[in-house]
Each structure stands twice: as C-alpha cells, then as structure tokens.
C-alpha positions as CSV (number, residue, x, y, z in Angstrom):
1,M,-4.6,11.1,9.6
2,F,-1.4,9.3,10.6
3,L,1.4,9.0,8.0
4,L,3.8,6.1,8.4
5,S,6.7,5.1,6.2
6,E,7.0,1.7,4.8
7,N,10.1,1.1,6.9
8,T,8.3,2.1,10.1
9,V,5.5,-0.3,9.6
10,N,7.8,-3.2,8.5
11,K,9.8,-2.7,11.7
12,M,6.5,-2.8,13.7
13,L,5.4,-6.0,12.0
14,R,8.9,-7.6,12.6
15,Q,8.7,-6.7,16.3
16,G,5.3,-8.4,16.7
17,S,3.3,-5.2,17.0
18,A,0.7,-6.1,14.3
19,G,-2.1,-6.3,17.0
20,D,-1.3,-2.8,18.2
21,L,-1.4,-1.5,14.7
22,V,-4.7,-3.2,14.0
23,K,-6.2,-1.6,17.1
24,H,-4.9,1.8,16.1
25,N,-6.2,1.5,12.6
26,L,-9.7,0.8,13.9
27,T,-10.0,4.3,15.2
28,H,-7.6,6.3,13.1
29,L,-7.0,6.9,9.4
30,V,-3.6,5.7,8.4
31,R,-1.6,6.3,5.2
32,I,1.6,4.4,4.4
33,Y,4.1,5.8,2.0
34,P,7.1,4.2,0.2
35,K,10.6,4.5,1.7
36,G,12.6,7.4,0.4
37,M,15.3,5.2,-1.1
38,R,12.9,3.5,-3.6
39,L,14.5,5.2,-6.5
40,N,13.9,2.5,-9.2
41,S,10.1,3.3,-9.4
42,T,9.1,-0.1,-7.9
43,S,6.1,-0.6,-5.6
44,Y,6.1,-2.5,-2.4
45,E,3.7,-5.4,-1.5
46,P,0.5,-3.6,-0.3
47,R,-1.3,-6.7,1.1
48,R,0.7,-6.9,4.3
49,F,-0.3,-3.3,5.1
50,W,-4.0,-3.8,4.2
51,A,-4.0,-7.0,6.4
52,V,-3.4,-4.9,9.5
53,G,-6.2,-2.5,8.6
54,T,-4.3,0.4,6.9
55,Q,-6.8,2.3,4.8
56,L,-4.4,4.1,2.4
57,V,-1.3,2.6,0.9
58,A,0.5,4.8,-1.6
59,L,1.8,2.9,-4.6
60,N,4.1,3.9,-7.4
61,W,2.3,3.6,-10.7
62,Q,5.2,4.3,-13.0
63,T,5.9,0.6,-13.5
64,C,3.5,-2.3,-14.1
65,G,3.8,-5.4,-12.1
66,A,2.1,-7.7,-9.7
67,C,2.0,-5.0,-7.0
68,S,0.3,-2.5,-9.2
69,S,-2.0,-5.0,-10.8
70,L,-3.4,-6.2,-7.4
71,P,-5.2,-2.9,-6.5
72,L,-6.7,-2.8,-10.0
73,S,-8.4,-6.1,-9.4
74,F,-10.5,-4.4,-6.8
75,F,-11.7,-1.8,-9.4
76,P,-12.6,-3.5,-12.7
77,S,-14.0,-0.4,-14.3
78,L,-10.7,1.3,-13.8
79,C,-9.0,-1.6,-15.5
80,R,-11.2,-1.2,-18.5
81,R,-10.6,2.5,-18.7
82,R,-6.8,2.0,-18.5
83,A,-7.0,-0.6,-21.3
84,E,-9.1,1.8,-23.4
85,M,-6.4,4.5,-22.9
86,G,-3.6,2.0,-23.9
87,M,-2.1,1.8,-20.4
C-alpha cells in the first residue's frame, strides 16, 4: 500500500502527472490522507482523487458537509443507520 498526502497528490495533478498516477493506481493500492495542517476538522474534495483511481481516501467525519455527504451517497444503508442513530 502506498500512502500519499493530499498535498503530494495535488502537486502531481497540478504538474500534469494525472496519467502517471492513474497507471500507478491500476497495479497498486493507494491511500490518500489529509494534510497535517487541516486543523479545523474539514474534509477535502475526494472526487479528484477517486477520478485518478485512488482506492482509499481518508475523510474527516467530525463535521458534516458536502464532502462528507458524497461518500454516503454510495452506501445508502449506512445513511439510514446514521439517521436512525441521530447522526
């Protein structure tokens, strides 16, 4: 498994290395984690990382918002369970 920071992947995408990242992700398991300075409990936009084939994108679930709601749309049963628990 390869661990990459949000900053590293954003830099690769800005430099036009998206194709290289896609090729790498075809044969390797990759996890992206938030930058260390994300102190306000926000999550980053996961779609850009999923679009290049990243399998695991770590999100911060302390706050609700569009970025935390998007992954829940892929798992409707999890949404129902969270609603039942008052989350």
